[in-house]
One Martini backbone bead per residue (centre of mass of N, CA, C, O) as a GRO file, in nm:
protein
  244
    1MET     BB    1  -4.151   3.935  -1.155
    2ASP     BB    2  -4.373   3.751  -0.966
    3ARG     BB    3  -4.252   3.590  -0.649
    4ARG     BB    4  -4.506   3.538  -0.518
    5ALA     BB    5  -4.683   3.330  -0.334
    6ARG     BB    6  -4.922   3.123  -0.364
    7PRO     BB    7  -5.164   2.964  -0.242
    8GLY     BB    8  -4.997   2.663  -0.136
    9GLN     BB    9  -4.714   2.760  -0.197
   10ASN     BB   10  -4.386   2.710  -0.191
   11TRP     BB   11  -4.154   2.947  -0.110
   12VAL     BB   12  -3.887   2.803  -0.183
   13LEU     BB   13  -3.957   2.763  -0.497
   14VAL     BB   14  -3.978   3.102  -0.548
   15THR     BB   15  -3.697   3.145  -0.412
   16GLN     BB   16  -3.404   3.280  -0.456
   17ASN     BB   17  -3.087   3.189  -0.399
   18PRO     BB   18  -2.829   3.399  -0.303
   19ILE     BB   19  -2.662   3.117  -0.225
   20PRO     BB   20  -2.539   2.888  -0.395
   21SER     BB   21  -2.489   2.573  -0.390
   22SER     BB   22  -2.274   2.333  -0.397
   23PRO     BB   23  -2.251   2.066  -0.609
   24SER     BB   24  -2.086   1.889  -0.379
   25ASP     BB   25  -2.340   1.985  -0.148
   26ASP     BB   26  -2.599   1.886  -0.227
   27VAL     BB   27  -2.865   1.692  -0.191
   28ALA     BB   28  -2.803   1.483  -0.407
   29THR     BB   29  -2.512   1.424  -0.313
   30ARG     BB   30  -2.577   1.337  -0.022
   31VAL     BB   31  -2.761   1.103  -0.089
   32ALA     BB   32  -2.562   0.950  -0.268
   33ARG     BB   33  -2.344   0.916  -0.048
   34ARG     BB   34  -2.516   0.748   0.146
   35THR     BB   35  -2.564   0.517  -0.048
   36LEU     BB   36  -2.266   0.444  -0.097
   37ASP     BB   37  -2.188   0.389   0.196
   38LYS     BB   38  -2.387   0.158   0.238
   39ARG     BB   39  -2.292  -0.015   0.003
   40GLY     BB   40  -2.003  -0.050   0.104
   41THR     BB   41  -2.081  -0.200   0.363
   42ASP     BB   42  -2.234  -0.430   0.229
   43TYR     BB   43  -1.999  -0.530   0.049
   44ALA     BB   44  -1.800  -0.597   0.277
   45ALA     BB   45  -1.983  -0.815   0.400
   46GLU     BB   46  -1.988  -0.998   0.155
   47VAL     BB   47  -1.685  -1.053   0.134
   48ARG     BB   48  -1.651  -1.178   0.414
   49ARG     BB   49  -1.844  -1.417   0.365
   50LEU     BB   50  -1.681  -1.536   0.129
   51LEU     BB   51  -1.412  -1.577   0.272
   52ASP     BB   52  -1.515  -1.756   0.506
   53ALA     BB   53  -1.651  -1.974   0.334
   54GLY     BB   54  -1.407  -2.055   0.164
   55LEU     BB   55  -1.224  -2.140   0.399
   56GLU     BB   56  -1.410  -2.357   0.524
   57ILE     BB   57  -1.437  -2.541   0.276
   58MET     BB   58  -1.134  -2.592   0.234
   59ARG     BB   59  -1.091  -2.720   0.510
   60THR     BB   60  -1.288  -2.957   0.462
   61CYS     BB   61  -1.162  -3.066   0.184
   62GLY     BB   62  -0.879  -2.996   0.145
   63THR     BB   63  -0.691  -3.219  -0.088
   64GLU     BB   64  -0.946  -3.371  -0.237
   65SER     BB   65  -1.116  -3.101  -0.310
   66ARG     BB   66  -1.276  -2.851  -0.507
   67PRO     BB   67  -1.461  -2.596  -0.474
   68ARG     BB   68  -1.737  -2.438  -0.573
   69VAL     BB   69  -1.901  -2.156  -0.618
   70ALA     BB   70  -2.174  -2.271  -0.524
   71ASP     BB   71  -2.072  -2.359  -0.244
   72ILE     BB   72  -1.985  -2.079  -0.139
   73VAL     BB   73  -2.250  -1.927  -0.180
   74ALA     BB   74  -2.423  -2.108   0.002
   75ALA     BB   75  -2.254  -2.068   0.265
   76ALA     BB   76  -2.295  -1.743   0.252
   77GLY     BB   77  -2.590  -1.663   0.153
   78LEU     BB   78  -2.566  -1.610  -0.160
   79SER     BB   79  -2.514  -1.503  -0.482
   80ASN     BB   80  -2.375  -1.504  -0.787
   81ASP     BB   81  -2.384  -1.199  -0.819
   82ALA     BB   82  -2.224  -1.137  -0.562
   83PHE     BB   83  -1.967  -1.276  -0.639
   84TYR     BB   84  -1.920  -1.127  -0.931
   85ARG     BB   85  -1.902  -0.841  -0.808
   86HIS     BB   86  -1.602  -0.916  -0.666
   87PHE     BB   87  -1.537  -1.181  -0.852
   88PRO     BB   88  -1.426  -1.322  -1.157
   89SER     BB   89  -1.321  -1.572  -0.977
   90LYS     BB   90  -1.204  -1.820  -0.779
   91ASP     BB   91  -0.907  -1.734  -0.785
   92ALA     BB   92  -0.964  -1.452  -0.668
   93LEU     BB   93  -1.061  -1.555  -0.397
   94VAL     BB   94  -0.808  -1.710  -0.313
   95ALA     BB   95  -0.622  -1.465  -0.320
   96ALA     BB   96  -0.782  -1.312  -0.097
   97ILE     BB   97  -0.741  -1.525   0.124
   98LEU     BB   98  -0.433  -1.503   0.128
   99GLU     BB   99  -0.417  -1.203   0.191
  100ASP     BB  100  -0.573  -1.219   0.455
  101GLY     BB  101  -0.374  -1.415   0.593
  102ASN     BB  102  -0.123  -1.231   0.577
  103GLU     BB  103  -0.241  -1.003   0.751
  104ARG     BB  104  -0.292  -1.173   1.004
  105LEU     BB  105  -0.001  -1.264   1.041
  106GLY     BB  106   0.121  -0.984   1.073
  107LEU     BB  107  -0.041  -0.914   1.332
  108TYR     BB  108   0.055  -1.152   1.504
  109VAL     BB  109   0.364  -1.102   1.501
  110ALA     BB  110   0.350  -0.814   1.608
  111HIS     BB  111   0.234  -0.895   1.882
  112GLN     BB  112   0.462  -1.089   1.968
  113MET     BB  113   0.694  -0.869   1.955
  114THR     BB  114   0.596  -0.700   2.213
  115LYS     BB  115   0.725  -0.920   2.425
  116SER     BB  116   1.001  -0.791   2.311
  117PRO     BB  117   1.237  -0.537   2.349
  118ALA     BB  118   1.449  -0.659   2.184
  119PRO     BB  119   1.541  -0.706   1.861
  120GLU     BB  120   1.621  -1.004   1.882
  121GLY     BB  121   1.352  -1.092   2.011
  122LYS     BB  122   1.168  -1.001   1.780
  123VAL     BB  123   1.282  -1.187   1.566
  124ARG     BB  124   1.214  -1.448   1.711
  125ARG     BB  125   0.909  -1.403   1.727
  126TRP     BB  126   0.869  -1.398   1.424
  127VAL     BB  127   0.969  -1.678   1.353
  128GLU     BB  128   0.780  -1.834   1.543
  129GLY     BB  129   0.513  -1.729   1.419
  130VAL     BB  130   0.550  -1.838   1.134
  131MET     BB  131   0.622  -2.146   1.206
  132ALA     BB  132   0.347  -2.203   1.359
  133GLN     BB  133   0.186  -2.265   1.083
  134ALA     BB  134   0.277  -2.586   1.107
  135ASP     BB  135   0.050  -2.642   1.296
  136ASP     BB  136  -0.169  -2.857   1.229
  137GLU     BB  137  -0.455  -2.698   1.171
  138ILE     BB  138  -0.320  -2.460   1.033
  139ALA     BB  139  -0.177  -2.626   0.815
  140ALA     BB  140  -0.427  -2.752   0.680
  141THR     BB  141  -0.556  -2.487   0.589
  142THR     BB  142  -0.321  -2.364   0.428
  143LEU     BB  143  -0.283  -2.602   0.234
  144ALA     BB  144  -0.565  -2.591   0.107
  145VAL     BB  145  -0.532  -2.311  -0.019
  146LEU     BB  146  -0.277  -2.369  -0.184
  147TRP     BB  147  -0.402  -2.599  -0.348
  148ASN     BB  148  -0.621  -2.416  -0.478
  149ALA     BB  149  -0.421  -2.217  -0.611
  150GLY     BB  150  -0.166  -2.322  -0.700
  151ALA     BB  151   0.065  -2.245  -0.924
  152GLY     BB  152   0.160  -1.900  -0.932
  153LEU     BB  153   0.004  -1.740  -0.741
  154ALA     BB  154   0.013  -1.412  -0.639
  155GLY     BB  155  -0.101  -1.472  -0.329
  156ALA     BB  156   0.120  -1.624  -0.235
  157PRO     BB  157   0.332  -1.686  -0.009
  158GLY     BB  158   0.609  -1.469  -0.074
  159SER     BB  159   0.467  -1.308  -0.306
  160GLY     BB  160   0.540  -1.021  -0.358
  161SER     BB  161   0.313  -0.822  -0.190
  162ALA     BB  162   0.226  -1.057   0.007
  163ALA     BB  163   0.484  -1.014   0.206
  164ALA     BB  164   0.446  -0.735   0.343
  165PRO     BB  165   0.280  -0.792   0.609
  166ILE     BB  166   0.512  -0.983   0.720
  167ALA     BB  167   0.767  -0.787   0.693
  168THR     BB  168   0.708  -0.512   0.838
  169PRO     BB  169   0.777  -0.586   1.147
  170LEU     BB  170   1.101  -0.591   1.077
  171HIS     BB  171   1.204  -0.306   1.029
  172GLU     BB  172   1.277  -0.200   1.314
  173PRO     BB  173   1.475  -0.422   1.424
  174LEU     BB  174   1.674  -0.409   1.187
  175ALA     BB  175   1.753  -0.115   1.225
  176ALA     BB  176   1.855  -0.156   1.522
  177LEU     BB  177   2.082  -0.371   1.405
  178GLY     BB  178   2.197  -0.191   1.131
  179SER     BB  179   2.029  -0.174   0.895
  180THR     BB  180   2.027   0.003   0.579
  181ARG     BB  181   1.783  -0.206   0.452
  182PRO     BB  182   1.511  -0.312   0.605
  183GLU     BB  183   1.302  -0.366   0.381
  184LEU     BB  184   1.469  -0.558   0.211
  185ASP     BB  185   1.551  -0.757   0.432
  186ALA     BB  186   1.261  -0.834   0.513
  187THR     BB  187   1.179  -0.952   0.240
  188LEU     BB  188   1.394  -1.172   0.223
  189ILE     BB  189   1.319  -1.313   0.488
  190ALA     BB  190   1.025  -1.373   0.420
  191HIS     BB  191   1.070  -1.551   0.175
  192ALA     BB  192   1.247  -1.765   0.315
  193THR     BB  193   1.061  -1.843   0.555
  194VAL     BB  194   0.797  -1.902   0.396
  195GLY     BB  195   0.927  -2.113   0.215
  196ARG     BB  196   0.990  -2.309   0.447
  197LEU     BB  197   0.702  -2.341   0.539
  198ALA     BB  198   0.597  -2.469   0.276
  199ASP     BB  199   0.765  -2.721   0.296
  200HIS     BB  200   0.623  -2.827   0.551
  201LEU     BB  201   0.333  -2.834   0.449
  202PHE     BB  202   0.384  -3.040   0.205
  203ALA     BB  203   0.533  -3.256   0.408
  204GLY     BB  204   0.408  -3.265   0.705
  205THR     BB  205   0.589  -3.079   0.885
  206ARG     BB  206   0.808  -2.963   1.157
  207PRO     BB  207   0.986  -2.746   1.322
  208ASP     BB  208   1.254  -2.742   1.510
  209PRO     BB  209   1.434  -2.571   1.738
  210ALA     BB  210   1.696  -2.571   1.568
  211GLU     BB  211   1.573  -2.436   1.318
  212VAL     BB  212   1.477  -2.179   1.451
  213ASP     BB  213   1.755  -2.088   1.544
  214HIS     BB  214   1.876  -2.072   1.259
  215LEU     BB  215   1.683  -1.861   1.146
  216VAL     BB  216   1.755  -1.640   1.343
  217SER     BB  217   2.056  -1.625   1.269
  218CYS     BB  218   2.005  -1.542   0.974
  219CYS     BB  219   1.857  -1.278   1.030
  220LEU     BB  220   2.090  -1.146   1.192
  221ALA     BB  221   2.300  -1.171   0.964
  222VAL     BB  222   2.166  -0.980   0.766
  223ALA     BB  223   2.188  -0.728   0.942
  224GLY     BB  224   2.497  -0.741   0.976
  225ALA     BB  225   2.572  -0.730   0.675
  226SER     BB  226   2.438  -0.458   0.622
  227ALA     BB  227   2.609  -0.294   0.818
  228GLU     BB  228   2.885  -0.358   0.687
  229ALA     BB  229   2.816  -0.251   0.404
  230GLY     BB  230   2.757   0.038   0.498
  231ALA     BB  231   3.039   0.097   0.612
  232ARG     BB  232   3.200   0.049   0.345
  233THR     BB  233   3.012   0.272   0.177
  234GLY     BB  234   2.915   0.513   0.385
  235LEU     BB  235   2.659   0.464   0.515
  236ASP     BB  236   2.393   0.569   0.706
  237THR     BB  237   2.302   0.414   1.029
  238GLY     BB  238   2.269   0.623   1.285
  239VAL     BB  239   2.574   0.592   1.387
  240GLU     BB  240   2.814   0.721   1.580
  241THR     BB  241   3.184   0.713   1.550
  242GLY     BB  242   3.373   0.991   1.578
  243GLU     BB  243   3.444   1.064   1.302
  244GLU     BB  244   3.567   1.316   1.073
   0.00000   0.00000   0.00000
């Protein structure tokens, strides 16, 4: 077959490529990948707008009324299609707002903990950071979101995996204090502390310094009890005792 290009014909189209391109890296795939990447960025921006709008409207409504999807969509400047592209219901959005708040709280307490070098000090900073969420405006916003969530929502603070971002900063200091199961101990502490925070939020009260001190003592006691249990069962705590 004569593969010579006729006048005006693109030579590339009539020349067989001696090294076929990989199907996973051909032009079509690369263009499609760029489209998906851009779409992913656009979708992330949409979700952020919905989260921020939902939080702001719930803050404004407080515990007097629950915003409608239409209210949230309008505040975000998006369409109903955009909302339901990311969330099957308003409850799903509320759960995402709670999850987002838990992650932000985890980052906040982790930052506060860097201000204390000793593990005991880090634990205190963690407790103070969590219980500070009962302060005035922060408390009103958190309570409004919890009220919109209703009872038993999976994203509620202290429930299931929602506690993980808050508990994670405790892993290192608890291990340094001798805990043989720092992840478990951190989860238990997070559930108890955030549960107590929820009590204050719904009661409209704030913890006093004595309560904060007591919570810190409880957290340290959990680490101490874990270390003692590990010693009794022969678990390795990472500390050499000099025994043969």
